[in-house]
C-alpha positions in Angstrom: 8.2 3.4 -11.9 6.7 0.6 -14.2 5.8 -2.6 -12.4 7.3 -4.4 -15.4 10.7 -3.3 -14.0 9.8 -4.0 -10.3 10.1 -7.9 -10.4 6.8 -8.9 -11.9 6.3 -11.0 -15.0 6.2 -9.0 -18.2 2.8 -9.3 -20.0 3.2 -11.2 -23.4 2.9 -8.8 -26.2 0.8 -11.3 -28.2 -2.0 -10.6 -25.9 -4.0 -8.2 -28.1 -6.5 -6.9 -25.5 -6.9 -7.1 -21.7 -9.9 -5.8 -19.7 -8.9 -4.1 -16.6 -10.3 -5.9 -13.4 -13.1 -3.3 -12.9 -16.7 -3.3 -11.9 -17.4 -0.7 -14.5 -16.1 -2.9 -17.4 -18.6 -5.6 -16.5 -21.3 -3.3 -17.7 -20.1 -3.9 -21.2 -22.8 -6.7 -21.4 -20.3 -9.7 -21.2 -19.2 -11.6 -18.1 -15.5 -11.9 -17.6 -14.1 -13.9 -14.6 -11.4 -11.9 -12.8 -7.9 -13.1 -12.8 -4.5 -11.9 -11.9 -3.6 -11.1 -15.5 -6.1 -8.2 -15.3 -3.6 -6.4 -13.2 -1.4 -6.0 -16.2 -3.7 -4.0 -18.8 -2.3 -2.8 -22.1 -0.1 0.2 -22.3 -1.9 3.6 -22.7 1.0 5.9 -23.2 4.7 5.4 -24.2 4.4 1.7 -25.0 7.7 -0.1 -25.2 9.6 2.7 -23.3 10.9 2.7 -19.8 8.1 5.4 -19.1 5.2 3.1 -20.3 2.0 3.9 -18.6 -1.0 1.6 -18.4 -4.2 2.2 -16.5 -2.9 1.4 -13.0 0.1 3.7 -13.5 -2.4 6.6 -14.4 -4.4 5.9 -11.3 -1.2 6.1 -9.3 -0.4 9.5 -11.0 -4.0 10.7 -10.6 -4.2 9.9 -6.9 -0.7 11.4 -6.3 -2.1 14.6 -8.0 -5.1 14.5 -5.7 -3.3 14.2 -2.5 -0.9 17.0 -3.4 -3.9 19.3 -4.4 -5.7 18.3 -1.3 -2.9 19.4 0.9 -2.3 22.6 -1.0 -5.9 23.5 -0.8 -6.1 22.7 2.9 -2.9 24.6 4.0 -2.5 27.3 1.5 -4.2 29.8 3.8 -4.1 28.2 7.1 -6.2 29.6 10.1 -5.7 29.4 13.7 -9.0 27.8 14.1 -9.3 25.3 11.3 -12.4 24.8 9.3 -13.5 22.6 6.5 -10.7 20.7 4.5 -8.0 22.4 6.6 -9.8 20.7 9.8 -10.0 17.3 8.2 -6.3 17.3 6.9 -4.9 18.8 10.1 -6.7 16.0 12.1 -5.0 13.4 9.8 -1.5 15.0 10.3 -2.2 15.2 14.2 -3.2 11.5 14.1 0.1 10.4 12.4 2.1 12.7 14.9 0.5 11.7 18.2 -0.5 7.9 17.4 2.5 7.0 15.3 5.5 9.3 15.4 5.5 10.5 19.0 4.1 7.3 20.3 6.8 5.1 18.9 9.8 7.5 18.4 9.2 10.1 21.1 8.5 13.7 20.7 11.9 14.8 19.6 12.6 12.0 17.1 8.9 12.0 16.2 9.0 15.5 15.0 12.3 14.8 12.9 10.5 11.9 11.1 7.0 13.1 10.9 7.3 14.4 7.4 8.4 10.9 6.1 5.9 9.1 8.2 3.1 11.5 7.1 4.0 11.1 3.4 4.0 7.3 3.8 0.6 7.3 5.5 -1.2 9.7 3.2 0.3 8.1 0.0 -0.8 4.6 1.0 -4.2 6.0 2.0 -5.1 7.9 -1.1 -3.8 5.2 -3.5 -5.8 2.6 -1.6 -8.9 4.7 -1.7 -9.0 4.6 -5.3 -10.2 1.0 -5.0 -13.6 2.2 -4.0 -14.0 5.2 -6.3 -16.4 4.6 -9.2 -14.6 4.6 -12.4 -11.3 3.8 -10.9 -12.2 0.8 -8.9 -8.8 -0.5 -8.2 -6.0 0.2 -5.7 -2.6 0.7 -7.5 -1.2 -0.8 -4.5 -2.6 -4.0 -5.5 0.4 -4.3 -7.9 3.9 -4.8 -6.4 5.5 -1.7 -7.9 4.5 1.0 -5.4 4.4 -1.1 -2.3 8.0 -2.1 -3.2 9.1 1.6 -3.6 7.6 2.4 -0.2 9.3 -0.5 1.4 12.5 0.4 -0.1 12.4 4.0 1.2 11.7 2.7 4.7 14.5 0.1 4.3 17.0 2.7 3.2 15.9 5.2 5.9 16.1 3.0 9.0 19.4 1.5 7.9 20.8 4.9 7.2 19.7 6.0 10.7 21.4 3.1 12.3 24.6 3.2 10.2 24.9 7.0 11.0 24.6 6.5 14.6 26.8 3.5 15.2 28.8 3.1 12.0 28.3 0.3 9.7 29.9 -2.7 11.3 28.8 -1.8 14.8 25.2 -1.3 13.5 25.1 -4.7 11.9 26.7 -6.3 15.0 24.1 -4.7 17.2 21.3 -5.6 14.9 22.0 -9.4 14.7 23.9 -10.3 17.9 21.5 -11.1 20.7 23.2 -10.4 24.0 23.2 -12.5 27.1 22.5 -15.8 25.4 24.8 -18.9 25.4 27.6 -18.8 22.7 26.4 -21.9 21.0 23.0 -20.4 20.3 24.6 -17.4 18.2 25.1 -20.0 15.4 21.4 -20.2 15.2 20.3 -16.7 16.2 22.6 -14.6 14.0 21.4 -15.9 10.7 17.8 -15.6 12.0 18.3 -12.0 13.2 20.2 -11.1 9.9 17.3 -12.5 7.6 14.6 -11.0 9.9 16.1 -7.5 9.9 17.7 -7.1 6.6 15.8 -9.3 4.2 12.2 -10.1 5.6 11.4 -6.6 6.8 11.1 -5.1 3.3 9.6 -8.2 1.9 6.9 -8.3 4.4 6.1 -4.6 4.1 5.8 -4.9 0.5 3.6 -8.1 0.5 1.3 -7.1 3.4 0.2 -4.1 1.5 0.0 -5.5 -1.9 -1.8 -8.8 -0.9 -4.4 -7.0 1.2 -5.4 -4.6 -1.5 -5.2 -7.3 -4.2 -7.4 -9.6 -2.1 -9.9 -7.0 -1.3 -10.2 -5.8 -4.8 -10.7 -9.4 -6.3 -13.4 -9.9 -3.6 -15.2 -6.7 -4.6 -15.1 -7.7 -8.2 -16.4 -11.2 -7.5 -19.4 -10.0 -5.6 -20.3 -7.3 -8.0 -19.6 -9.4 -11.1 -21.7 -12.2 -9.6 -24.6 -9.7 -9.3 -24.3 -8.8 -12.9 -24.1 -12.4 -14.0 -27.1 -13.5 -11.9 -29.3 -10.5 -13.3 -28.4 -10.6 -16.9 -26.6 -13.9 -17.8 -27.9 -16.6 -15.5 -31.1 -18.7 -16.0 -34.3 -17.4 -14.6 -34.2 -19.2 -11.2 -30.6 -18.1 -10.4 -31.7 -14.3 -10.5 -32.9 -14.7 -6.9 -29.3 -14.7 -5.8 -28.5 -11.3 -7.3 -29.8 -9.3 -4.3 -27.5 -11.4 -1.9 -24.4 -10.9 -3.9 -25.2 -7.1 -4.2 -25.6 -6.8 -0.3 -22.4 -8.8 0.1 -20.6 -6.5 -2.3 -21.9 -3.4 -0.5 -20.9 -4.9 2.9 -17.5 -5.9 1.8 -17.0 -2.2 0.3 -17.6 -0.9 3.8 -15.1 -3.4 5.3 -12.7 -2.4 2.5 -12.8 1.1 3.7 -11.7 -0.1 7.0 -8.9 -2.0 5.6 -7.9 1.0 3.4 -7.2 3.1 6.5 -5.8 0.1 8.6 -3.1 -0.6 5.9 -2.0 3.0 5.8 -1.7 3.0 9.6 0.2 -0.4 9.8 2.6 0.6 7.0 3.4 4.0 8.7 3.5 2.4 12.1 6.0 -0.4 11.0 8.2 2.4 9.4 8.3 4.2 12.8 9.0 0.9 14.7 12.0 0.0 12.4 13.4 3.5 12.5 13.2 3.3 16.4 14.8 0.0 16.5 17.7 1.1 14.3 18.2 4.2 16.6 18.4 1.8 19.6 20.2 -1.2 18.0 22.6 -1.3 20.8 19.8 -2.0 23.3 18.8 -5.1 21.1 
């Protein structure tokens, strides 16, 4: 899915060349201040078609292939006592099962929705992880397309679960009508509950993931590009600042690793919470 069809502004064709926001490109010997326009690099393949691919789309495809290959290698010949890659990936699946699916939905429903929650968790995790891989240097979740697709999947799933259990109108009523409150308050509460449940949830899921990865990437580029600038472009007395910006960049990279895992956990956790609430809409 191209992000130019996911609600973002189309990049003007008159722009002949864009550098992708990347630490690696800074080594070309020229300092370029980062900007949001760098998240829309020129097309690499199929330009001008609905299947247009730019660098970020290629990163998405690459990391999708990586996660598929990792799972195939880990579980193609599973052993009773896991070792190596199987041990690592099995620990990840167990984490999603016990800390997200079973914890929020219970064992029976958790088992039913584990494939979806595990897919969301590992997709977000691997796509985010590309932001700290040399040569890639960007999370494709920092652009709205993929977060929007994942949020849409969650939105469709939890509404389908609720509608299947209660029926369409009964599900809507249970979701937006708060019981045991004065009748006059329904005039205020029903619109708030409707907006919160059916409009803000997919919006916040999308923006939370995108904004965190976008902000983290810009911070990394600022620190490392500042290091390059202080070392090679700044006047002599300013070169003393380069070690400080480098250390800040390394420290923020470690912090970004935490954010990468946290965002995967939060997205999958909220997906489970919304599914659980849809299943128990009558207990609103």
